[in-house]
Each structure stands twice: as structure tokens, then as C-alpha cells.
VMD Tcl script that builds the backbone (N, CA, C; Angstrom):
set m [mol new atoms 285]
animate dup $m
set s [atomselect $m all]
$s set {name element resname resid chain x y z} {
  {N N MET 1 A 0.825 -1.209 0.005}
  {CA C MET 1 A -0.002 -0.021 0.008}
  {C C MET 1 A 0.850 1.230 -0.015}
  {N N ASN 2 A 0.409 2.293 -0.644}
  {CA C ASN 2 A 1.198 3.488 -0.723}
  {C C ASN 2 A 1.274 4.183 0.616}
  {N N SER 3 A 2.354 4.698 0.956}
  {CA C SER 3 A 2.521 5.349 2.248}
  {C C SER 3 A 1.750 6.689 2.375}
  {N N SER 4 A 1.568 7.415 1.225}
  {CA C SER 4 A 0.798 8.616 1.260}
  {C C SER 4 A -0.630 8.358 1.514}
  {N N ILE 5 A -1.121 7.239 1.053}
  {CA C ILE 5 A -2.540 6.827 1.353}
  {C C ILE 5 A -2.734 6.569 2.818}
  {N N ILE 6 A -1.718 5.834 3.360}
  {CA C ILE 6 A -1.764 5.459 4.848}
  {C C ILE 6 A -1.746 6.821 5.662}
  {N N LYS 7 A -0.857 7.774 5.240}
  {CA C LYS 7 A -0.855 9.058 5.947}
  {C C LYS 7 A -2.140 9.783 5.893}
  {N N ARG 8 A -2.792 9.771 4.708}
  {CA C ARG 8 A -4.071 10.481 4.564}
  {C C ARG 8 A -5.149 9.821 5.404}
  {N N ILE 9 A -5.160 8.493 5.384}
  {CA C ILE 9 A -6.164 7.756 6.172}
  {C C ILE 9 A -5.919 8.032 7.666}
  {N N SER 10 A -4.649 8.028 8.067}
  {CA C SER 10 A -4.307 8.308 9.464}
  {C C SER 10 A -4.720 9.724 9.856}
  {N N ALA 11 A -4.552 10.701 9.013}
  {CA C ALA 11 A -4.958 12.074 9.300}
  {C C ALA 11 A -6.481 12.153 9.470}
  {N N LEU 12 A -7.190 11.430 8.541}
  {CA C LEU 12 A -8.631 11.413 8.687}
  {C C LEU 12 A -9.111 10.655 9.993}
  {N N ALA 13 A -8.356 9.655 10.307}
  {CA C ALA 13 A -8.693 8.968 11.595}
  {C C ALA 13 A -8.534 9.903 12.775}
  {N N VAL 14 A -7.455 10.689 12.763}
  {CA C VAL 14 A -7.284 11.585 13.865}
  {C C VAL 14 A -8.390 12.636 13.903}
  {N N ILE 15 A -8.778 13.131 12.796}
  {CA C ILE 15 A -9.936 14.077 12.788}
  {C C ILE 15 A -11.228 13.404 13.325}
  {N N ILE 16 A -11.440 12.180 12.950}
  {CA C ILE 16 A -12.674 11.473 13.447}
  {C C ILE 16 A -12.616 11.210 14.935}
  {N N VAL 17 A -11.434 10.842 15.384}
  {CA C VAL 17 A -11.309 10.697 16.864}
  {C C VAL 17 A -11.477 11.977 17.559}
  {N N GLY 18 A -10.930 13.047 17.074}
  {CA C GLY 18 A -11.215 14.379 17.597}
  {C C GLY 18 A -12.664 14.767 17.607}
  {N N LEU 19 A -13.374 14.423 16.528}
  {CA C LEU 19 A -14.826 14.694 16.603}
  {C C LEU 19 A -15.593 13.891 17.563}
  {N N LEU 20 A -15.182 12.645 17.697}
  {CA C LEU 20 A -15.814 11.755 18.694}
  {C C LEU 20 A -15.525 12.239 20.104}
  {N N LEU 21 A -14.302 12.687 20.361}
  {CA C LEU 21 A -13.963 13.166 21.697}
  {C C LEU 21 A -14.646 14.501 21.998}
  {N N GLY 22 A -14.855 15.305 21.009}
  {CA C GLY 22 A -15.627 16.512 21.154}
  {C C GLY 22 A -17.140 16.353 21.413}
  {N N VAL 23 A -17.670 15.355 20.788}
  {CA C VAL 23 A -19.070 15.137 20.868}
  {C C VAL 23 A -19.431 14.130 21.992}
  {N N LEU 24 A -18.766 13.064 22.168}
  {CA C LEU 24 A -19.036 12.041 23.137}
  {C C LEU 24 A -18.203 12.179 24.342}
  {N N THR 25 A -18.251 13.317 25.026}
  {CA C THR 25 A -17.448 13.547 26.166}
  {C C THR 25 A -18.064 12.832 27.390}
  {N N PRO 26 A -17.334 12.314 28.356}
  {CA C PRO 26 A -17.916 11.675 29.469}
  {C C PRO 26 A -18.656 12.756 30.332}
  {N N ALA 27 A -19.668 12.386 30.973}
  {CA C ALA 27 A -20.384 13.341 31.896}
  {C C ALA 27 A -19.522 13.501 33.171}
  {N N GLY 28 A -19.605 14.686 33.651}
  {CA C GLY 28 A -18.853 14.974 34.835}
  {C C GLY 28 A -18.276 16.388 34.805}
  {N N GLY 29 A -17.443 16.673 35.781}
  {CA C GLY 29 A -16.942 17.984 35.865}
  {C C GLY 29 A -15.806 18.389 34.927}
  {N N ASN 30 A -15.077 17.361 34.370}
  {CA C ASN 30 A -13.984 17.692 33.460}
  {C C ASN 30 A -14.338 17.414 31.969}
  {N N SER 31 A -15.524 17.653 31.633}
  {CA C SER 31 A -15.917 17.421 30.191}
  {C C SER 31 A -15.336 18.520 29.301}
  {N N THR 32 A -15.112 19.658 29.811}
  {CA C THR 32 A -14.562 20.751 29.010}
  {C C THR 32 A -13.163 20.365 28.550}
  {N N SER 33 A -12.339 19.743 29.433}
  {CA C SER 33 A -11.021 19.448 28.929}
  {C C SER 33 A -11.000 18.365 27.945}
  {N N TRP 34 A -12.006 17.397 27.852}
  {CA C TRP 34 A -12.155 16.474 26.812}
  {C C TRP 34 A -12.492 17.122 25.506}
  {N N LYS 35 A -13.418 18.127 25.638}
  {CA C LYS 35 A -13.795 18.826 24.370}
  {C C LYS 35 A -12.619 19.608 23.774}
  {N N PHE 36 A -11.842 20.272 24.669}
  {CA C PHE 36 A -10.606 20.951 24.179}
  {C C PHE 36 A -9.656 19.970 23.556}
  {N N PHE 37 A -9.481 18.858 24.105}
  {CA C PHE 37 A -8.561 17.837 23.566}
  {C C PHE 37 A -9.126 17.357 22.274}
  {N N GLY 38 A -10.439 17.166 22.095}
  {CA C GLY 38 A -10.962 16.813 20.842}
  {C C GLY 38 A -10.778 17.812 19.731}
  {N N VAL 39 A -10.934 19.179 20.113}
  {CA C VAL 39 A -10.692 20.254 19.211}
  {C C VAL 39 A -9.237 20.285 18.767}
  {N N ALA 40 A -8.337 20.058 19.719}
  {CA C ALA 40 A -6.922 20.047 19.455}
  {C C ALA 40 A -6.554 18.911 18.442}
  {N N LEU 41 A -7.247 17.724 18.653}
  {CA C LEU 41 A -6.976 16.679 17.698}
  {C C LEU 41 A -7.520 16.947 16.282}
  {N N ILE 42 A -8.682 17.567 16.299}
  {CA C ILE 42 A -9.231 18.009 14.916}
  {C C ILE 42 A -8.278 18.958 14.266}
  {N N ILE 43 A -7.801 19.977 14.961}
  {CA C ILE 43 A -6.912 20.934 14.367}
  {C C ILE 43 A -5.650 20.292 13.925}
  {N N PHE 44 A -5.078 19.399 14.716}
  {CA C PHE 44 A -3.875 18.673 14.389}
  {C C PHE 44 A -4.090 17.817 13.135}
  {N N GLY 45 A -5.200 17.093 13.046}
  {CA C GLY 45 A -5.475 16.233 11.927}
  {C C GLY 45 A -5.710 17.082 10.662}
  {N N VAL 46 A -6.358 18.203 10.686}
  {CA C VAL 46 A -6.536 19.074 9.582}
  {C C VAL 46 A -5.239 19.625 9.011}
  {N N ILE 47 A -4.413 20.059 9.966}
  {CA C ILE 47 A -3.077 20.604 9.543}
  {C C ILE 47 A -2.263 19.467 8.930}
  {N N TRP 48 A -2.281 18.321 9.567}
  {CA C TRP 48 A -1.511 17.198 9.032}
  {C C TRP 48 A -1.977 16.738 7.623}
  {N N LEU 49 A -3.290 16.817 7.424}
  {CA C LEU 49 A -3.859 16.430 6.111}
  {C C LEU 49 A -3.583 17.507 5.008}
  {N N PHE 50 A -3.577 18.754 5.398}
  {CA C PHE 50 A -3.272 19.767 4.382}
  {C C PHE 50 A -1.745 19.898 4.161}
  {N N ASN 51 A -0.927 19.511 4.963}
  {CA C ASN 51 A 0.531 19.626 4.768}
  {C C ASN 51 A 1.110 18.459 3.951}
  {N N GLN 52 A 0.354 17.457 3.666}
  {CA C GLN 52 A 0.790 16.264 2.984}
  {C C GLN 52 A 1.121 16.677 1.538}
  {N N ARG 53 A 2.065 16.017 0.922}
  {CA C ARG 53 A 2.440 16.335 -0.443}
  {C C ARG 53 A 1.350 15.944 -1.429}
  {N N ARG 54 A 1.097 16.855 -2.362}
  {CA C ARG 54 A 0.047 16.545 -3.369}
  {C C ARG 54 A 0.746 16.011 -4.614}
  {N N PRO 55 A 0.022 15.329 -5.431}
  {CA C PRO 55 A 0.644 14.766 -6.673}
  {C C PRO 55 A 1.056 15.895 -7.629}
  {N N PRO 56 A 2.022 15.664 -8.374}
  {CA C PRO 56 A 2.569 16.761 -9.223}
  {C C PRO 56 A 1.548 17.142 -10.319}
  {N N ARG 57 A 1.565 18.322 -10.736}
  {CA C ARG 57 A 0.618 18.731 -11.811}
  {C C ARG 57 A 1.094 18.197 -13.201}
  {N N ARG 58 A 0.107 17.955 -13.990}
  {CA C ARG 58 A 0.428 17.437 -15.303}
  {C C ARG 58 A 0.973 18.482 -16.259}
  {N N ILE 59 A 2.030 18.126 -16.957}
  {CA C ILE 59 A 2.575 19.089 -17.970}
  {C C ILE 59 A 1.739 19.007 -19.220}
  {N N LYS 60 A 1.727 20.126 -19.925}
  {CA C LYS 60 A 0.801 20.229 -21.124}
  {C C LYS 60 A 1.153 19.203 -22.201}
  {N N GLY 61 A 2.396 18.799 -22.347}
  {CA C GLY 61 A 2.747 17.892 -23.441}
  {C C GLY 61 A 2.444 16.425 -23.088}
  {N N GLU 62 A 2.003 16.094 -21.930}
  {CA C GLU 62 A 1.661 14.731 -21.591}
  {C C GLU 62 A 0.323 14.293 -22.144}
  {N N ALA 63 A 0.108 12.995 -22.185}
  {CA C ALA 63 A -1.104 12.471 -22.688}
  {C C ALA 63 A -2.282 12.681 -21.715}
  {N N GLU 64 A -3.443 12.823 -22.211}
  {CA C GLU 64 A -4.636 13.051 -21.384}
  {C C GLU 64 A -4.897 11.780 -20.572}
  {N N PRO 65 A -5.422 11.863 -19.327}
  {CA C PRO 65 A -5.732 10.674 -18.549}
  {C C PRO 65 A -6.912 9.972 -19.226}
  {N N TYR 66 A -7.041 8.729 -18.813}
  {CA C TYR 66 A -8.155 7.869 -19.258}
  {C C TYR 66 A -9.460 8.433 -18.807}
  {N N GLU 67 A -10.400 8.493 -19.736}
  {CA C GLU 67 A -11.780 8.937 -19.419}
  {C C GLU 67 A -12.687 7.768 -19.765}
  {N N ALA 68 A -13.540 7.453 -18.887}
  {CA C ALA 68 A -14.508 6.400 -19.099}
  {C C ALA 68 A -15.487 6.754 -20.210}
  {N N PRO 69 A -15.949 5.795 -20.973}
  {CA C PRO 69 A -16.910 6.136 -21.992}
  {C C PRO 69 A -18.248 6.629 -21.387}
  {N N VAL 70 A -18.943 7.415 -22.126}
  {CA C VAL 70 A -20.197 7.986 -21.694}
  {C C VAL 70 A -21.202 6.944 -21.626}
  {N N MET 71 A -22.076 6.898 -20.507}
  {CA C MET 71 A -23.085 5.961 -20.313}
  {C C MET 71 A -24.216 6.142 -21.276}
  {N N LYS 72 A -24.837 5.095 -21.697}
  {CA C LYS 72 A -26.081 5.164 -22.459}
  {C C LYS 72 A -27.225 5.472 -21.524}
  {N N TRP 73 A -28.386 5.884 -22.086}
  {CA C TRP 73 A -29.509 6.229 -21.286}
  {C C TRP 73 A -30.049 5.061 -20.455}
  {N N TYR 74 A -29.959 3.865 -21.028}
  {CA C TYR 74 A -30.521 2.740 -20.369}
  {C C TYR 74 A -29.589 2.154 -19.291}
  {N N GLN 75 A -28.341 2.705 -19.163}
  {CA C GLN 75 A -27.472 2.273 -18.154}
  {C C GLN 75 A -27.502 3.180 -16.888}
  {N N SER 76 A -28.313 4.179 -16.876}
  {CA C SER 76 A -28.405 5.148 -15.809}
  {C C SER 76 A -29.188 4.654 -14.664}
  {N N ALA 77 A -28.648 4.983 -13.471}
  {CA C ALA 77 A -29.365 4.628 -12.219}
  {C C ALA 77 A -30.623 5.492 -12.092}
  {N N ILE 78 A -30.610 6.646 -12.640}
  {CA C ILE 78 A -31.751 7.557 -12.585}
  {C C ILE 78 A -33.022 6.846 -13.214}
  {N N LEU 79 A -32.796 5.960 -14.171}
  {CA C LEU 79 A -33.861 5.250 -14.766}
  {C C LEU 79 A -34.255 4.003 -13.955}
  {N N TRP 80 A -33.269 3.274 -13.586}
  {CA C TRP 80 A -33.548 1.915 -12.987}
  {C C TRP 80 A -33.969 1.953 -11.470}
  {N N VAL 81 A -33.534 2.925 -10.755}
  {CA C VAL 81 A -33.945 2.936 -9.349}
  {C C VAL 81 A -35.471 3.208 -9.237}
  {N N PRO 82 A -36.030 4.122 -9.923}
  {CA C PRO 82 A -37.548 4.213 -9.818}
  {C C PRO 82 A -38.231 3.025 -10.374}
  {N N VAL 83 A -37.747 2.375 -11.436}
  {CA C VAL 83 A -38.355 1.170 -12.017}
  {C C VAL 83 A -38.317 0.051 -10.912}
  {N N LEU 84 A -37.156 -0.108 -10.248}
  {CA C LEU 84 A -36.895 -1.130 -9.211}
  {C C LEU 84 A -37.962 -0.848 -8.006}
  {N N ILE 85 A -38.140 0.407 -7.726}
  {CA C ILE 85 A -39.022 0.717 -6.599}
  {C C ILE 85 A -40.479 0.434 -6.931}
  {N N VAL 86 A -40.885 0.687 -8.217}
  {CA C VAL 86 A -42.220 0.377 -8.653}
  {C C VAL 86 A -42.407 -1.130 -8.671}
  {N N VAL 87 A -41.509 -1.904 -9.193}
  {CA C VAL 87 A -41.570 -3.339 -9.235}
  {C C VAL 87 A -41.697 -3.914 -7.778}
  {N N LEU 88 A -40.825 -3.408 -6.899}
  {CA C LEU 88 A -40.933 -3.898 -5.550}
  {C C LEU 88 A -42.267 -3.511 -4.889}
  {N N PHE 89 A -42.799 -2.412 -5.138}
  {CA C PHE 89 A -44.074 -1.959 -4.662}
  {C C PHE 89 A -45.173 -2.906 -5.172}
  {N N LEU 90 A -45.143 -3.201 -6.424}
  {CA C LEU 90 A -46.144 -4.104 -7.046}
  {C C LEU 90 A -46.024 -5.508 -6.475}
  {N N LEU 91 A -44.819 -5.935 -6.223}
  {CA C LEU 91 A -44.634 -7.259 -5.670}
  {C C LEU 91 A -45.119 -7.334 -4.181}
  {N N SER 92 A -44.898 -6.175 -3.507}
  {CA C SER 92 A -45.430 -6.210 -2.113}
  {C C SER 92 A -46.979 -6.229 -2.040}
  {N N LEU 93 A -47.558 -5.755 -3.093}
  {CA C LEU 93 A -49.049 -5.646 -3.086}
  {C C LEU 93 A -49.591 -7.102 -3.329}
  {N N LEU 94 A -48.755 -7.939 -3.996}
  {CA C LEU 94 A -49.228 -9.345 -4.269}
  {C C LEU 94 A -49.220 -10.162 -3.112}
  {N N TYR 95 A -48.394 -9.876 -2.080}
  {CA C TYR 95 A -48.236 -10.748 -0.948}
  {C C TYR 95 A -48.848 -10.218 0.291}
}
mol reanalyze $m
mol bondsrecalc $m
mol representation Tube
mol addrep $m
């Protein structure tokens, strides 16, 4: 696995832990210190995430990246999800 991916996932995990500490603080007299610790973890995770190296920009002479072919109208989920809902509704009326 690429180490940059692991670093990004770790930074996101630190942000999530900070959010959980900020929201799910234990009840009691010292809940404010847990919230500040959660905010500190969020700030640390965001700074860590933004300071990671980004991929280099593409030079104009390079080949274009691969683009997937355009979907046909009958391959669209916008068409098939409502059709599936109607079919399931009709089947539920039968039983």
C-alpha cells in the first residue's frame, strides 16, 4: 500500500477521533477538557492532512488521462432505481 494513502487515512482517523472526543465527552466536571482535547486533535488532523504532499501537476505535453466512455440512457441509475421501486411496490401488493 502506498505510504501517502496511509498518511491520509491516518490524518482522517485523527480528525474522526477528535470529533468523537468533542461530541461524546464523558459526563462530569472535566468534560470541558475532553472537548478541548478533541478540538486540538481536529486541528492537528486538519493541519496534518493539508501539509501532505500533493501529486505533481500534469505538464501540457503529456497524454490525457483515461476517461470512461459516456453511459447510455438505459445504463443510468436515474432510470432503474424508480423502476426497481415500482416493481418492488407491485410485488409487495401481491403478498
